[in-house]
C-alpha positions in Angstrom: 12.4 9.6 -10.7 12.1 11.0 -14.1 8.8 12.8 -13.9 5.3 11.3 -13.7 1.9 12.5 -12.6 1.3 14.0 -9.3 -0.2 11.6 -6.7 -3.6 13.4 -6.5 -3.8 13.2 -10.3 -2.9 9.5 -10.8 -5.8 7.3 -11.8 -5.0 3.7 -12.8 -7.3 1.1 -14.1 -7.4 -2.7 -14.6 -10.1 -4.9 -15.8 -11.7 -5.1 -12.3 -10.2 -2.1 -10.4 -9.9 1.6 -10.3 -6.9 3.0 -8.4 -7.6 6.6 -7.6 -6.9 9.3 -5.1 -8.6 9.1 -1.7 -11.9 10.9 -1.2 -13.1 12.1 2.2 -15.9 9.6 2.2 -13.3 6.8 2.0 -12.1 7.5 5.6 -14.6 4.9 6.8 -12.7 2.3 4.8 -9.4 3.5 6.1 -10.7 3.1 9.6 -11.9 -0.4 8.9 -8.4 -1.3 7.7 -7.0 0.0 11.0 -9.4 -2.1 13.0 -8.7 -5.3 11.0 -4.9 -5.2 11.4 -3.2 -8.2 13.0 -2.3 -7.8 16.7 1.4 -8.3 15.7 1.3 -5.1 13.7 3.2 -2.3 15.7 0.9 -0.2 17.9 1.4 3.0 15.9 -0.4 1.3 13.0 -3.4 0.1 15.0 -6.3 1.8 16.8 -5.0 3.1 20.1 -6.6 3.0 23.6 -8.4 6.3 22.9 -9.9 4.9 19.7 -7.6 6.9 17.4 -7.4 7.4 14.6 -11.1 8.1 14.3 -13.0 8.5 11.1 -12.8 12.3 11.6 -9.0 12.1 12.1 -8.7 10.2 8.8 -11.1 12.6 7.0 -8.8 15.4 8.1 -5.7 13.6 6.8 -7.3 13.0 3.4 -8.3 16.7 3.2 -4.9 18.1 4.1 -2.5 15.6 2.6 -0.2 17.3 0.1 0.0 16.2 -3.5 3.0 14.0 -4.2 4.3 11.8 -7.0 4.2 9.1 -4.4 1.1 8.0 -2.6 -1.3 5.3 -1.7 -4.3 5.1 -4.0 -7.7 3.9 -3.0 -8.5 0.6 -4.6 -12.1 0.5 -5.8 -13.9 -2.4 -7.4 -15.4 -1.2 -10.7 -18.4 -3.6 -10.6 -19.4 -2.9 -7.0 -18.1 0.7 -6.8 -16.7 0.0 -3.3 -13.3 0.9 -1.9 -11.5 -2.3 -0.7 -8.1 -0.9 0.4 -5.1 0.8 -1.0 -2.1 0.2 -3.2 0.7 2.6 -4.2 4.2 3.9 -3.6 5.6 5.3 -0.4 8.9 6.9 0.5 9.8 4.8 3.4 13.4 5.8 3.5 14.4 2.1 3.7 15.6 1.7 0.2 18.1 3.7 -1.8 17.4 7.3 -2.6 14.8 7.6 -5.4 13.6 4.0 -4.9 10.2 4.0 -3.2 8.4 1.1 -1.6 5.4 -0.7 -2.9 2.7 -0.9 -0.3 -0.8 -2.4 -0.3 -3.5 -3.4 2.2 -6.9 -4.8 1.5 -10.0 -5.5 3.6 -10.1 -9.1 4.9 -13.4 -9.7 3.1 -11.7 -9.5 -0.3 -8.6 -11.5 0.5 -7.8 -14.4 -1.9 -9.5 -12.9 -4.9 -6.4 -11.6 -6.7 -7.0 -7.9 -6.1 -3.7 -7.2 -4.4 -1.8 -8.8 -7.2 -3.8 -7.0 -9.8 -3.5 -3.6 -8.1 0.2 -4.1 -7.5 1.0 -5.0 -11.1 -0.7 -1.8 -12.3 1.2 0.3 -9.8 4.4 -1.4 -11.0 3.5 -0.4 -14.6 2.9 3.2 -13.6 6.2 3.3 -11.6 8.1 2.0 -14.6 6.4 4.5 -17.0 7.3 7.3 -14.4 11.0 6.5 -14.7 11.6 4.4 -11.6 14.2 1.7 -12.1 13.8 -0.3 -8.9 11.3 -0.6 -6.1 11.5 -1.9 -2.6 9.0 -3.8 -0.4 9.0 -4.8 3.2 6.8 -7.4 4.9 6.7 -9.1 8.2 8.0 -12.7 7.9 4.7 -14.0 9.3 2.6 -12.2 6.6 2.6 -15.1 4.1 -0.3 -13.8 2.0 1.6 -10.5 1.3 4.8 -12.4 0.7 3.0 -14.5 -2.0 1.6 -11.4 -3.7 5.1 -9.8 -3.8 6.6 -13.0 -5.3 3.8 -13.1 -7.9 4.6 -9.6 -9.0 8.3 -10.2 -9.3 9.9 -9.1 -6.0 12.8 -11.1 -4.6 14.1 -11.2 -1.1 17.4 -9.4 -0.6 18.6 -11.3 2.4 18.3 -8.1 4.5 16.1 -8.5 7.6 15.3 -6.4 10.7 14.6 -8.6 13.7 11.8 -7.6 16.0 11.0 -10.1 18.7 7.6 -8.5 19.5 6.2 -7.8 16.0 8.1 -10.2 13.8 11.1 -9.9 11.6 10.8 -7.5 8.6 11.9 -9.0 5.3 13.3 -6.7 2.5 12.5 -7.3 -1.1 13.3 -5.5 -4.4 12.2 -5.6 -8.0 13.9 -4.1 -11.0 11.5 -2.4 -13.5 
């Protein structure tokens, strides 16, 4: 990457959305995302038998997370002022060095309204202006909604897949900026 703002300093806007750093009060939304995840999502990304992560666990994570040029930004609707999920870049280690992965997840109640596409496009613009040349994305083959969003914002499937008979095959996509 050729520079760019630090993750805690990044604020992106669209006509309808504000993408901003997480606030401690947003931990409730993060917990709701965890509770809504499909049963096919691997267990380490769902609420465990002990009810973790709790809101307190997530609050602590927000407080202690180190600033980074990568990061998942809270997606807030401007008109309602409510956080509906996240979108941003992560260093998943799955792509080439210096090529992060686009990641997004929204609350079910706002699915189908174009927010994931809108937020993703803004993150792509930010990534390009920050000097990235290519991004990755991964998605489970059964996640048709996210696959549609990735296609809308210009990602193409690479042909690379990781089979998982329990949670579903992971499909790899890329997009040049």
